[in-house]
C-alpha positions in Angstrom: 56.1 -55.1 153.5 58.4 -56.8 150.9 57.5 -59.4 149.6 54.7 -59.4 153.0 57.5 -59.9 154.7 57.9 -57.2 158.1 61.5 -55.7 159.1 62.6 -57.2 162.6 63.7 -55.2 165.1 66.1 -55.7 167.9 66.4 -53.3 170.9 70.0 -53.5 172.6 69.8 -52.1 175.8 72.8 -52.7 179.2 69.2 -53.7 180.8 67.1 -56.7 179.9 63.9 -55.2 182.0 64.9 -51.9 179.6 65.2 -53.5 176.7 61.7 -55.7 177.5 59.9 -52.4 178.7 61.1 -50.4 175.5 59.8 -53.2 173.6 56.0 -54.0 175.1 55.9 -49.9 174.9 56.5 -49.5 170.7 55.3 -52.8 170.0 51.5 -51.6 172.2 51.7 -47.6 171.4 52.3 -49.0 167.2 49.3 -51.6 167.5 51.7 -53.8 165.7 51.1 -56.4 167.5 52.2 -59.5 166.2 52.5 -58.5 163.0 56.6 -56.8 163.7 58.7 -59.5 164.7 60.8 -56.8 168.0 63.5 -58.8 170.5 64.5 -56.9 173.4 68.3 -58.3 173.7 69.0 -56.8 177.2 72.0 -57.5 179.4 73.8 -60.1 180.3 73.9 -63.9 179.9 73.9 -64.0 183.9 70.7 -61.8 184.0 72.8 -58.4 185.3 74.4 -55.3 183.3 75.5 -54.6 180.4 75.8 -55.9 177.1 75.8 -59.6 175.2 77.1 -60.7 171.7 75.5 -63.6 172.3 72.4 -62.0 173.5 72.2 -60.3 170.6 72.7 -62.5 168.1 70.0 -64.5 168.9 67.7 -61.7 169.4 68.4 -61.0 165.6 68.0 -64.2 164.4 64.7 -64.2 166.4 62.9 -61.6 164.9 64.7 -62.3 160.8 61.7 -62.8 157.9 64.3 -62.1 155.3 63.5 -58.3 154.9 66.0 -56.9 156.8 66.4 -56.3 160.8 66.9 -52.7 162.7 69.3 -53.0 165.2 68.2 -49.9 168.3 70.8 -49.6 170.6 71.3 -47.2 174.5 74.2 -46.9 175.3 77.9 -46.5 174.1 79.9 -50.1 174.5 76.2 -52.2 173.2 77.1 -50.3 170.0 80.7 -51.3 170.4 79.2 -55.2 170.9 76.3 -54.5 167.4 79.9 -52.3 165.3 81.9 -55.8 166.6 78.9 -58.4 165.4 78.6 -57.0 162.1 82.7 -56.8 161.7 82.9 -60.4 162.0 79.5 -61.0 158.7 78.3 -63.8 160.2 76.7 -63.2 163.7 74.3 -61.6 162.5 71.5 -62.0 159.7 72.3 -60.4 156.0 70.8 -56.2 155.9 71.2 -56.1 159.2 71.9 -52.3 160.5 73.1 -50.3 163.5 70.5 -47.3 163.7 71.8 -44.2 165.3 68.9 -43.5 166.5 67.1 -42.1 170.0 66.7 -45.2 172.1 62.7 -45.0 173.1 61.0 -42.6 170.3 63.6 -44.4 167.9 61.9 -47.9 168.8 58.3 -46.7 168.5 59.5 -45.3 165.0 61.3 -48.3 163.6 58.0 -50.2 165.6 55.0 -47.8 163.6 57.4 -47.4 159.9 58.1 -51.7 159.8 53.8 -51.8 160.9 52.9 -50.1 157.3 55.5 -52.5 155.8 57.8 -50.1 154.4 61.6 -51.5 153.4 64.5 -51.4 155.9 66.0 -48.0 154.7 62.6 -46.7 155.7 62.3 -48.3 159.2 66.0 -47.0 159.6 65.2 -43.8 158.6 62.1 -43.2 160.6 64.4 -44.5 163.6 67.2 -41.7 163.2 64.5 -39.0 162.8 63.4 -39.6 165.0 65.9 -37.2 167.4 63.8 -34.4 165.7 61.2 -34.7 167.9 61.0 -31.7 169.8 59.5 -31.6 173.5 59.6 -28.0 174.3 
């Protein structure tokens, strides 16, 4: 881990339950325990379906250890919300990156890679490469 600091991972879904479940799955499969900070940011503040800039910002702040934050999203408006936060420039920690990756497979790859001490670029690359996983 860069200077012993892990890359943080935020999982943004339109559903709080989906975000929390994918976070639990990724950490469980990676055996990462508390070594890799992973935070779900799902749904809206009132518990509905959708995305929330406030929940995303809070999740990113909670996983930031100084090595960067990888953000994975499920659907289109989640992407737009994260892009808007990145464009504002001060809503997310420095070195926060939106990662183009499949949500579940990418989350697992990101957490596994982060648990090895990899930097943000390697974590993002591993998550993106999950598009290549074949199921046939």
